[in-house]
N, C-alpha and C positions, 0 to 999 in steps of 0.2 A: 456551497460554503459561503458565498457572499451574503446569503439570506439567513442561514441558521447552521448550527452544527449538523454534520452528517454522520450517521452511525453505520458502521459495517462490522464484519467479523472475518476472521481467518478461515479459509476453507482448505482443509487438508485431505479430504476424501474426494478424489477426482471422479465424481459421478454426477450425471445430469439430474438425478433425483434430488441430490443435495442442493444443487443450484436452484431447482424448482422450489423446494421447500423454503429456502432462504428468501427467494424473491417473493413468494406468496406470504411470507411472514412479515414483510414490510421493511426489510433492511434497505438502506439507501445504496449500498455497494458491498462488494466482498473483495477480499484480498486473497487470491489463490496463492497458497504458500508453497512455492517451489523451492524454498530454502529448507524448511523443516517438515518434510512430508516424504512419503514413498511414492513419488510420481515422476513420470518422464515428461520431457518438454511437449511431446505429442499429447499426453493426457492433460497437461496444463492448457494447451490450445483448445482441447475439447471443452474444458470448463469455460474458457472465454467464449466460445461459440454458443454454448448453452446459455450463458448469461445474456448474450446479444438476443437470443431468441425470446428471452423473458424480459427484455429491456432492463436488465440489471447490470450496471457497470461492473466490470471485473478488472481490477488491477492485479498484477502479478509481482509477488516479492521474489526477487532473485538473489542468490548468494554472491554473485560476482558479475562483472561486466563482460559477458560473452556476446559479441556482436551478432553472431548467428542466431542464438536463442532469443535475444531481445527482438531482433527483426521478425522472426517467426511469430512470436507472441503478439507483437503489434499488428502484423499483417492478418493474424487471426481475428483481430478486433479488440485487443486489450485496451482498456481505458487509460492505462498508464503502467509505469514500471516503478516498483518500490525496491530500492537497493539497500540491502543489509550493509551496515558500515558505510553508509553513503554520505558521509560528511567530508569536509576538506576538499582535496583535489578530486576525489571520486565523484563529487556532485557535478563538477564541470564536465567530466567524462560521460556521466550519465546523460546530461543535457545533449551532448554531441550525438549519442547513440539513439536517442528517442526523437530527435528532430531532423527534418529535412533541411537542405540548404535554403537560405543562408544561415539559419540558426544552428545547424548541426551537420552531421555527415552520414545520416542514415541512408542505406542503400535504396535505390529507386526501382519500383515496379508497380504497374497498375493491375497486373494479373493476380489479384489477391482479394480476399473477402472484405478487408477494411476499406478498399478502394472500389467496392462493388464491381470488381473485375474489369474496371475501366469502362463500364457501360454507363453512358450518360454523364461522365465526369472527366474533365481534362486534368492533365498533370498539375497545372497551376492550382486548380480548384482543390485537388486532393492534398497538395502541399499545404495550402492555406488552412483547410479544415483540420488536418492532422496536427499541424504546428500550433493551432489555437485551442485544441481540445485534449491532446494526450498529456497526461500529467507525469512529471518527474518528481518522485518522492524520495527524499534521502533520509536514512535513519541515523540519528545521532545516538550512539550507544557505546562509545569508547571514551576512555579517560582523556584523550587528546581532542575532545570536542571543540575546543577553542581555536585549534589550528586552522587558519584560513577560513574562518567562519563567515566573514563578510562576502568573500568570493563564492562560497558555497551557497549562501542565501540568494545571491544574485542569479544562480543557476537553477534554483529549485522552485517548484510550484507549491510544495508542502514540506515543511521541516518536521520530521517525525521523531519523537523520543521513544526509544526502546528501553523502558525503565529497568527491566530485569537484567539485560546484558550490561546496561550502564552501571547499575549497582554493583555487579560483579567486578567490572573493570575498575571501579572506584574503590574496591577493597571492602565493600559492605554488602555481600551477597544477600539479595532479598530485602534489604532495609531501604524501602522505597521512600521513606521520609527522613532519612539521615541528613545531617548537615551538608555533607558533600553532594548528596542528591539535590537538595534544595538549592544549593549554590549553582550546580550545573543547569538545572531547569531554568533558574532565573536568568543565567547568562545566555542560554539559547533562546529563551523567550524574548529577551531584550534585543538580540540580534535580528530575530524574525520580525519584530515590531519595526525596527529601523528600516527594513527592506519591504515591509508590508507583505510578508509571506505568512500564509495561514499555518498555524501549528497543528500537528497531529500527535497522537499518543496511543499506546496500547493500554486498555483498561481491563483488569481482570474480573470485574463484576459490574452490574448495572449501577451500583452505588459509586464506584470509582469513575464510571462514565459520566454520571451526573455531576460529580465534583470537577471533572475535566472540563465539561461544558460550562460550568459556572466560572471557571478560571479563564475562559476565552478560547479554549481549543475548539477547532472547527472540523477536524477529521479524526474521528474517534473509532478505533477498532476494539470491539468488545469480545473477548474470549475467542472461541472457535467452534466449528461444527463438532469436533471431538469432545470439547468440554461440555457442550450442550447435550450431546449423546450420552456422555458419562453421567451427567447430572440426572437426566431423565431415567437412565437405566437404574441408577442407585435409588431414585424415588420409587420406581416400580418395584424393585427388589424389596425395599423396605415395606411397602404395602402388602406384597405377596407373603412376606414373612409372618403377617398377622392372620393369614388365612388358616 
């Protein structure tokens, strides 16, 4: 993100084949969608491990701050945690759960994959490596986005705008370029700039992703495995209809 915008997608199908295809297709990262998918935390951990095998960073979007789930996902090797409705005070709580002391209160063990099971690494080395690399991503997607925004930015590595949820909460469902949406984006962008926090956003199309990159967003999640599958299936079906 320091060098260029990074492009990812949501993964909703918890299969290693999907991870393989996304890695081979050139995505910079994926966000395993534990919020909006039919998967268990164990399946999410499998996705994380498949990503590690392909050297593809996998963050996991979680619907709530569950200490046990977050710790399991990070110990499986998740590159970070993306919290739905992760603005305001929730951002500070997220930082606590993804970080080891003194930055946070994450539970300690070296007998886990992300610490190489304690082989050849000390506790201090693992703490330093994890605290410097695991990302805390908070989603700004509610009408109270301004509440505690400076404290939230201080706790986050990425400030992510969820435009669809935000438009709904602002009373203009799906109107992503409405005046309230423009005001909200501008306010969040300004706060992120004050704290030098990279901005992230969901883009529903490659064109929307290009526009976000041009606006300075550095962490861009484009569509999902399901939308790509649906698009490809529709294209094939259309071609077959001509046979």
